[in-house]
N, C-alpha and C positions, 0 to 999 in steps of 0.2 A: 504494500499499499504506499501511498506518498505520505510525505510528512504530515499535511494536515488531514489527520485521521478523521474519517468518517465510519459511522457504524454500519453493520451489515445492511441495516434497513435504510441507510441514507441520511440519518440525521447526523451533525457534527458531534464529536466526542471532545469534550473540553479537557485540556490538561490540568485543570484543577477544578474541582467542585467545591462548593461551601454551602454554608445554611441557607444562604440567598437563592440557591437552585431548588430549595425544597418547596412543594406547594404550601400555600397558606393552610389549607384545609387537609393536612396529612392525615391527622388521626382519624377522621371521619372516612377518607379515602382508603386507608389501611385497614381500619378495624382491628379486632382481636383475632388471633387463630381460632379457627372453628366458627367465627362469627361473620356474618355479612359485612363487606362484600368478598370475602375470603381471600384478600390480596396476601394475607400473611400465612394461609394454608387451609386446607378443608376441615382439618380436625384440631381440637384445642391442644392435644399433647404432641402431634406430629411423630417424630421418631423417638422422642423420650421414653415411650412406653414400649415400642417395637419399631423395628427398622422397616424400610420399605420391603415390597415382595422383591425377591431377586429372581428374575426369569432367565434364561438361556434359551435363544432360538435356535431349534435343532429339528433334523428332519432331513433324510438323504436316502435314496435308493430304496429298498424294500421296507416294509413297515417292521420286520423282524429287526433289520439294521437299526432302525431308528429306535426301536423300543430297547435295544441294548445301550444306545447313548442315552436315553432317558434315566436308564437306571443308574448310569455312570453319574450322570449329572445329579441325580437325587442323592446318591452316596456321597457326592463332593459338598452337599450342603444346599443345592437349589431349593427354592422354596415354592416355584411354579414352573410349569412347562409352557414352553411356546413352540407351536408346530408350524414348521414351513411344509407346503404342499408342492408337488412339482407342476409344472405349466399345465398339463393336460388336466389335472384335477381342478386346477383355478379356473379352467375355461368350460368344465362340465363335459369333458370327453372322457372315455375310457381308454385304458392303456392300449388296447388292440385297436382303436379306431385308426385308420389311416392318417389323419391330421395329427396324431400323438407321435407319429414315427420320429425317432431321435430326440424326444424330450422327456421320455419316461424316467423318472427318478432323479432328473438332473439337477434342479434347484430346490427339491424338496422330496418328500415322501409321495410316492404313488397310492392314492386310496380309491379303489374301484367299487368297493361293496363292504357291507357289514364284517365281512370275514376278515379283511385288510384292517378294519378299524379294531376288531377284536385282538389282533396280532399286534398292531401299535401300542395297545395300552395294556397287554397282556402282564397280570402281576403287579399293576400299579393300582393303589388304593384311591379310586376316585373320589372319594368322600374326603379324602386327607390332602390332596393336591389341588391346586388352582391352574386350570388349563386355559391358554390362550391360543386361538387358533387364527392364523393370517389367511383369512379366506374371505372372498366378498361375493361375487354373482352367485355361486352356489353355497353361501355361508349358512343357510338354514338346513341344507341337505348334510352338511357335516356334523352340524349341532344335533340333528336327530339320530345320526350314526352313533354319536358319543353317548347321548342319551339311551339308545337302545343296548348299546354294550354296558352301560352303568346298570340298567335294570336288570340284565342277565346275571350281574354280580351281586344283586341284591340291593344296589344302591338306588334310591329314588331320585326323581327330578329335583325333590326339594332340597336334596343334599348336595348337588352339585354346584361348584363354584368355578367361574371362568368367563371368558369373552370369546365371542366371534367378531371379527373385524367388521364384515357385514356392510362397509362404507362403498357403496356403489359410485357416488357421484364423484370421488376422487379418482375413480378408474377412468372415466371420461375425460377428466382434466389432466392427469400426469402419468397414469400406468397403463391402461388399456386391457385389463383383464375383465373386461365386461362381456355380458351375454345378450341381455335382453334392452329393449330401448328404455329409457328414463322412466316413463310411466309406470309400467308394470313391474320395473325394479323396486320403485319407491313402494307399490302395493305390497312386494314381497317383503320388504323392510318392516312394513307396518304390520303384515301378518305376524311376522317375527316377535315383534313387540308384544302383541296380544297372546300369542301363544306362550311366550316365556313368561309373562305376567301370570298365567293360570298354571303352567306346568313346571317351569324351571325358574322360580321367583329369584333367586340369588344369582341368576347368571346375568351377565352385562351383554345385552342384546345387540350392541353395536360399540364399535372403536372409531371414532370419527376422526379421521387421520390426517394429519399435515405432514407426516414424515415422508410420505412418497413424494408430495409436492416439494419439500426441503431437498431430497434428493435429486429432484428434477432440475433444481435451480433456484426454487423460492427463496427470498429473504426471509428473515424472521417475521417481519410484519405481514409479508404475503403468506407465509404459512399459517400464522394466525388467523388472519381475517378471512381467507378463503375455507379455512376448516370451520370457524364459527358460523360462517354463512351457510356451508352445507348443514351444521347442525341446525340451524333455525329452519332449513328445508325439511328436514327429517321430522322435526317437532310439528311442523304444519302438516306434513302429510299424515303423521298420527293423529292429529286433531281432526283432520278431515275423515279418517277412518272410525272417528267416534269416540276415541280414547280421551280420558281425561289426563290433562298434563301431569298432575301429581302421581297418576297410576303408572307412568312410563319413564318420565324424566330422572328419577332416582337411579335407573339402570343405565342411563346413557354414559358412556365413557370416552376419552378421546386418546390419541396417539400422537406424540411430537418427537421430534428429534433434539438432540443436544450437540450443538457444534462446540469447535474450540474457543470460540469467543465468549468466555465464560460470564462476564459481566452483563452483557446483553442477553444472553440465554436466560439468566436468572430473572432479569427485568421482565422479559417475555413471558414467563410462565406467571409471574405475578399479575401483569397485564391481563392476560388472558382469563385469569379467575376472576378478576374484577368485572371485566366485560360480560363475561357469560352469566353471572350472577345477576347483573343488572337487567339483561336481556329477559333472563327467565322470570324475575320479578315484575318487571314493569311492563314488557311487551306480551308476555304469554299468562300472566297473573298466577304465577305458582306461589302456593302457600307454604309446602313442605320445604324445609330447608334443605333437604338432600335434593331436591329437583334445581336448586341454584348452585350446588357445588360443582365445579368442574374437576372432576377426578380423571387422571390421566396416566398413562403407561409412556414411558421414554425410552427410546434406543439412541444409543450413541450413532455418530453420523458415518454411515458407511461411506457416503461419497468424499469423505475427506482421509479416507485411507489411501495408502500409496503402496504399489507394488514394488517401489524401490525401498531399500533398506526397511523391510517390513517391521522389524523390532521396534522401529520408532513410532508404530501405531500404538503400541503399549502405553507409551506417554500420552500421546494424543487420547485414547479411550479413557485414561485416568482423569485427565483434565474435563473431558465430556461429561463423564460419569459425575464427577464433583459438581459441574454446574446442574446437573439435573437433580441431584440432591438437595443442593442449596436452593434450587427453584421449587422445590416441595412436591417432587413426583411421587405417586403411589406405587408403582413399579417400574424396574429398570433392567434392561437388557444391555450389556455391555458386549460390543463386538470383539471378534476375536482378531489377532492382529494379522491373520494371514488371510482374511477373507477378501482383499484386493486381488488375491491369486487364485483361490479355489474355496470349496467348502472347507470348514475349518477342522483341523485334526484334533484328536481327542486332548492333547496337551495344550493346544491354543485354546479351546474351549474352557478347560479347567483355570487356565491363567486370567481368562475374561472374568470368569466367576469369582477368582481371587481377588480381582480387581475391587470388586464390590465388596466383597468380606473385609478388605483392609479398610475401605471407607467407613464401613458401619462399625467396625470392632476396634480398630487401631487408632482412629482419630477421635476428636471430640465432636464431630458433625451431629451426634445424636444426642448430645447434653442439653441442647437449647433449640427452640422453635424459630424458624426464620431468622438465622444469624446476620443478614444484611438488612433488616428492618431498621430504617433510620439512616442507612448509609446514604451520603449525600448523592454519590455517583448513581447508586442503583435504584433510589426512589425517583430521580430525575429522569434516569432511563425508562423506568417504568411508565412515567407520564408521557414521554416522548412516544414510546411505543403504543400506549394506549390510543394516542392522537392519531398516529399513522394507521394503525389498525382499524379504527372506527371510520377513518376517511376512505378506506379501501372497501369496507363493508358497505358503505354508503354508494360506492360505485358500482358494486354488485347489485344493489338494491336498485339502482338506475336503471336496470335492464328489466326488472320486475321481480325476479327471484334468482336464486343461485341457479336453477336449471336452466332458465332464460340466458342467463350469462354464461353458462357453459356451452349452449348451443350457438350462441354468438361468438365463441371462442376467446372471451374476455379472458378468463383467468389463465388459460394456456398460453396466450400471447404475453401477458405480463411476466409469468414465469421464464418463458423463452428468452425474454429480453434480459431479464436478471441473470439467468444462465449464461448468456452470451457476454455480458459485461463481465462475470466473473472469470471465464475462459481468457478473454482479453487481459485481464489483469495478470493472470498466472503467465500467461505466454510473455507479457511484456516484462515480468519480474517484479510488477508493483505489489502484488500479493504473493507473500514468500510462502512456499510450501517446502518444508525442510526435506532435503534428500531427493527433490524432483526438479526446482529450479534454483537452490542455493544448498550448499553443503553437501554436494554429492561426492560419491566415491567412484573410483574408476572401474572398479569390478565388484559386482554384487556377489555375495555369497550364495552358494547353491542351496536351493529349498526344495523339498519333496512334498507337493501338495497332495491331500487326499484326491482319490480318483474313484469315480463312480464305476461300478461293475457294468459293463456295456452288456452283458446279458440279461440285465434286470426285465428289459423290455419283452423278451421271448418267455420269461419266467412268468411274468404278469399276465401275458396273454394265454398260457397254459392254465393259470389259475382261473382266468375268467371262463375259459372253455369248460373246465370242470365245474364251475358254478353253474353255468348254464345248464349243464347237462345233469346236474343233480337235484336242481330246484325243481318246484312246481310251477311249470310254465302257464298254466292256466290261472292260478292264484295271482301271477306275477301281471299277466295281461288284465285281469279283474281290477286290480290294485291300480295300474297306470291308468285305466279307464276312468276310475273315480277321481284320479288326481287330474286328468284332463277335464272332467266335468266341472271340478271346482276351480280350475283355473278360467275356464270360460264362464263361470258365474262370479258371485262376489263373496262366496264362503272362505274362510280360512283355509290356504292350501296345505299348511303343515300337517294338518291331521291325516288326510289321506296320503300325503308324501311320507308319513312316518311309517304308515302300513305298507305301502310299497316297498320302503326300505326293508322293513322287517320281513318281508316276503322274499327278500334277496334281490329285488331290483338293483341295478347298477346305478352309480352316480350319472353316468352318461345316459341311461335310459331315463332317469328321472329328468335331468335337465332336457334332454331331448323332447319328451312329452310337453315341457313347458315352452320350448321352442316352437313347437308345432302350432302352439295357442297364440304366443305372444309375439312371435317374431325374434328377429336378433338385430341389434344396433349396428348401424353401417354410418360410420362417421360422415361420410359424403351425402347421407340422406338429409342431415339437418345442419350440420355445422359449417 
């Protein structure tokens, strides 16, 4: 960066901050921890009574390989599991579908049916762990598979804790693993809200994600503004479906990134809580304090990791994790140092977890709540970010809604411009990336990445062939017909979907049934 430092969000950073930079109404803008507007944290005691949930994102190859990694992580002290799915699963295709060729098991675990889900969570006490599943368009399908497996082991839906990402709007903006057009996608989200309220009441029904927008190049202000605007859209969809705000809002959660720009990241999280609390209270009339609490998971910034001198990523991840904790996250995933090269090795994943454990148990971070409260710089940055975020949300609203803005390409254009600026700064050396454009070494040390077995695709195909041969085909056809009828009408599709999955319909068959009714989204149609 140049000598005149600017924040990632574009406002100037002063070389010295004083009491004059604090807002006159600081006390009311901050509140107390656990009280509106939750600037200082959503719980009164925060980490002084228990640390944040330590999650490690894992999933690769087969369900049995991923299950072995989960057991390793649980033995190492992980408190929550976070599941990565391969691309065909994310897109609602079976592993033997021609479109899945070459992608099975590559970026996550392949889940085709209830049998794979049984293997994935074999011998894991689902009433004792919290499980986060990074799945969007078919999020409801994977949740129902998880619930069915839990029920088979005697664990009722009422005992399950976890989260499905289920955030389809950010897929249209930044990631691309969508299936259906926006309107039926929002219906599926609302149906999931209603289903979980009745059947899986402790489950977080959506993790409204800014992480992927940040990885695509969004600034901190853009990350929060576009995420909260999507959150508003989900709230409106649920209200339009007849749900009361205080019936579903307490189960909303969010997912953000933590960058190396520690001070701005801390301020970003504080500003996000304040804005969301105000929106829920003033715009949507929420009465339950839990409806106003912005609870979020954080993952350290994968986009800031480098393949050059990968061990330096250990330092980056520690700083990023520190920012998430100082910002008041409810759970945290720390990236492995080798993720810029390949899927993390067992040793790298363990070191990433140990990073969190050092922060939790060897520092004094958990001794007090919101350590930066009253800091001249952080309080000033919190206000700067609140102003910038609110202005961006108003620009989204000017289009009519978040969906209207998405269809106009607004968020995507803004993020692309930010990403281009960052790339230019790195190329020009104005933005220092240690080991990449400064402090390089002549020869990199050899590194052996984790490699995915190329025979996985054939093995999954064989499992699917056996499944289809062994199951009651008539029962599957009847169950899928019930699902199709529900999709064509206005009843909650999750109930017939669960019965189809119980009958051993595959993920691809369930999603294919919905495709036949709702169609698929093609960007050129509307954008």
